[in-house]
C-alpha positions, -999 to +999 in steps of 0.1 A: +688-471+594+662-494+574+638-511+597+633-549+598+609-555+573+595-587+587+556-583+584+542-607+612+505-615+600+486-648+598+488-665+565+474-673+542+457-639+537+423-638+519+416-605+501+381-599+498+381-575+466+416-580+457+412-560+429+407-525+443+432-497+441+444-502+478+436-540+482+459-547+453+486-530+463+486-540+499+483-575+487+515-573+462+531-557+489+527-587+514+534-614+486+564-597+478+577-599+514+569-637+514+536-639+529+509-664+509+480-643+498+450-653+481+419-632+468+387-631+453+367-603+430+338-599+414+353-589+381+385-596+362+410-567+352+446-561+343+455-559+377+442-592+389+457-609+357+491-592+369+484-605+403+476-640+391+508-638+371+528-631+402+514-665+416+484-648+435+455-676+436+428-651+430+390-665+424+364-644+401+333-650+427+324-643+460+320-677+476+321-692+508+347-717+498+373-692+489+380-686+527+380-722+540+416-725+541+425-689+549+441-679+584+426-644+581+408-622+554+412-588+544+384-563+535+382-526+528+348-502+534+332-512+500+330-547+512+293-548+529+286-570+557+262-595+536+291-604+519+291-645+522+329-646+523+331-621+553+301-638+568+319-674+565+353-660+579+334-644+612+318-683+613+352-700+614+365-672+637+394-659+613+414-628+620+396-599+598+415-571+593+408-541+577+430-530+547+442-500+568+451-520+594+473-540+571+488-510+557+497-499+589+510-531+599+536-528+566+545-492+571+554-497+605+582-516+590+595-486+574+605-449+577+575-439+562+558-408+541+518-405+548+498-384+524+464-374+528+439-346+517+406-338+502+423-334+469+457-337+456+471-367+476+471-393+450+493-371+426+513-358+455+522-396+464+527-403+431+550-372+427+567-382+460+574-416+446+589-405+413+611-381+430+626-411+456+630-434+429+649-411+406+671-404+439+678-441+439+663-440+477+645-476+464+613-468+481+582-491+485+551-472+473+516-471+476+497-443+453+458-442+448+459-442+414+482-464+387+512-445+381+517-438+341+551-449+342+549-480+361+510-489+351+506-494+385+497-481+420+524-501+438+561-504+438+586-526+457+615-513+469+647-522+489+652-491+503+640-476+541+614-453+528+579-464+522+554-435+506+517-443+512+486-424+504+465-424+536+426-422+535+407-400+555+373-408+541+366-432+569+390-422+595+415-451+588+445-427+584+445-420+618+456-459+621+493-451+612+518-424+622+546-418+600+581-399+599+568-375+576+527-366+573+518-345+541+483-327+541+475-313+510+443-295+520+412-300+540+378-290+519+345-301+532+339-339+523+333-371+535+305-359+558+288-390+561+314-402+580+329-373+599+292-357+606+304-323+613+331-299+603+345-296+634+352-335+638+367-336+604+392-312+615+399-325+649+409-359+630+433-340+606+446-321+638+452-359+652+467-368+622+493-340+622+502-348+661+507-383+649+538-373+633+570-389+645+591-364+671+616-364+652+597-359+618+578-333+600+546-323+589+545-308+556+512-287+550+495-264+525+500-227+538+473-214+512+447-237+531+437-214+563+419-246+580+453-267+576+472-239+592+456-239+621+452-277+626+488-283+617+499-264+652+500-295+669+526-310+645+563-318+663+578-298+631+560-279+603+572-275+570+545-250+551+545-250+511+522-225+489+521-195+468+514-176+497+541-156+519+549-175+549+555-207+528+587-225+534+583-240+501+571-211+480+562-208+441+563-177+423+565-162+386+539-191+374+531-195+342+509-222+323+505-230+284+497-259+264+496-283+294+531-277+310+534-255+340+568-236+349+578-213+381+606-207+406+603-225+436+620-210+465+630-234+490+639-215+524+670-196+510+672-217+476+659-206+442+649-234+415+633-231+380+608-257+379+593-272+347+562-294+355+547-316+326+515-312+344+488-278+341+473-257+366+480-242+400+465-270+421+494-292+405+518-267+412+509-272+448+511-308+443+548-304+432+556-279+462+544-304+487+566-331+471+599-305+473+590-298+509+591-333+516+625-337+501+638-311+523+622-325+550+639-361+543+672-337+540+677-350+504+689-328+475+663-305+459+681-296+429+682-334+418+645-335+430+637-306+406+652-322+376+632-354+383+598-336+381+605-328+346+597-362+333+569-372+360+546-391+336+513-384+359+486-407+369+461-425+353+425-405+351+443-372+362+444-349+333+447-376+312+452-362+277+436-382+249+438-359+223+453-325+218+452-309+184+450-273+174+414-269+176+406-300+198+414-311+232+398-344+245+408-350+283+396-368+311+401-362+353+389-383+383+378-349+401+347-356+419+342-333+449+340-294+443+374-285+452+389-308+426+361-301+399+369-264+406+405-268+405+409-289+375+383-267+352+400-236+364+434-251+348+419-261+317+403-228+310+435-213+319+455-235+295+431-231+267+413-197+271+401-193+236+385-229+236+348-236+242+347-260+273+323-288+268+320-311+300+306-343+306+304-347+346+291-381+362+281-371+400+295-396+425+277-411+457+244-391+467+258-388+504+282-364+487+257-346+469+236-342+504+265-325+520+279-305+489+253-297+460+256-259+460+293-261+460+294-291+432+271-269+411+293-237+415+328-257+406+312-256+372+311-219+364+336-224+340+317-244+319+306-235+283+284-267+278+278-293+307+264-327+300+248-343+333+248-383+335+228-398+365+246-406+398+274-431+400+260-445+436+292-465+446+268-489+462+246-465+481+209-466+480+193-444+452+181-410+462+153-399+445+160-361+456+191-363+431+173-379+402+188-368+369+160-345+360+165-327+395+197-323+388+197-308+353+171-282+367+194-275+398+223-271+378+204-251+351+190-228+374+222-216+390+246-216+363+233-191+340+260-188+315+262-225+310+240-246+285+228-277+310+219-307+293+213-343+305+222-378+291+205-413+307+237-430+298+273-430+287+263-438+250+239-407+249+265-386+265+290-392+236+264-384+215+259-353+226+296-345+229+295-353+190+265-333+182+278-302+198+312-303+188+321-281+161+349-288+140+354-249+130+355-240+164+383-242+189+370-269+217+380-287+250+361-318+255+367-332+291+350-362+310+347-351+350+341-381+378+351-409+398+330-439+383+331-450+342+325-415+327+361-419+311+348-443+289+327-414+271+357-396+264+379-426+252+350-434+229+346-396+214+384-398+208+381-431+192+357-416+167+378-387+159+410-405+153+391-431+132+378-398+111+410-380+107 
């Protein structure tokens, strides 16, 4: 039975940085459930305009006056302690919530599916949300990227289920428990928070053990560390390519951006077509099918729903696909994501030259995984490096553009490594190294604003056509 969706929080609730992916979804959910919400952000965006049209009062500045009438404030880990609104809220004695605390309170009103992992969780969350909608479950959904079919990260549903991508990067995924927990993988990442690999694995083990006693933990059987940490779950359902998976893929093929495979779901077999490419996306689809089985829903109908999954913004986004030129963008920003993505690109277009523009994300990530990051680009023919997108971290001169070029160039013997001081220079280098007589894939990679290079390059190609 559906739980009582009555979210008890002080109001009005003011969101500092309301335009963020996670913050905007939570603000919309509270608003949809009848709570009074206000917000502020430093810049305008499409999602802020959308929320303003819903009736949410949003100020495009961070000022102390914005919180004077609030009963509580909500912030994310991206908001610094010296933010004037956060300082004033503390002076006024307002209730202060991290966004994960509010999300946990919302999810407690539903039967929830919580998805985490160092890569794949956004696409997996989107796949599960898409399938449950197609199966008329009317889920409420919180996805870490804008689903192309919704043009939003959030969907409000009248059903008993909620689907939520939860964040392991700051440990906040441990604040909520779920009827079904889904773990896509556990690569080494976010060491600035965890400190050691052992502590990271302990946190994931706790997440698995937080699964409801009558629920299920859905795990990637191909990921050895994940096999080990999921032993504490009350019930485990495994997916993967390897023997031992309860939901397993065989006969995998990939061509021109489309994947096909046979899914063995316990004793049943299904022919699957997925409009995304790469083994990593097959694993995401298997995770979604395993979740459907865990929820005791119809897997055959779920397989049909996969055929028209429109994907997520900045995940294998195709700006152009012609016989000789393919222009892509992907949000991949840690070694596991990058390697999986580039391997799938080469698999789909093996005869094409691969030119990649990479914008490293965070100095802390490079400090913990520089060698792994460099190795993840071994499939590239040409690599154009941009300066680090710091995401607010202090500059670390050890990872200047010049030093990064040297490190990548020395390690990648068969890759032509270049540097670009800004996005405009990167686009100019792409144009200069794209030969109209040679089959080429151009892809931007990174979590910052590197996508603008692919968009601009594509616009010029379209104008010339």
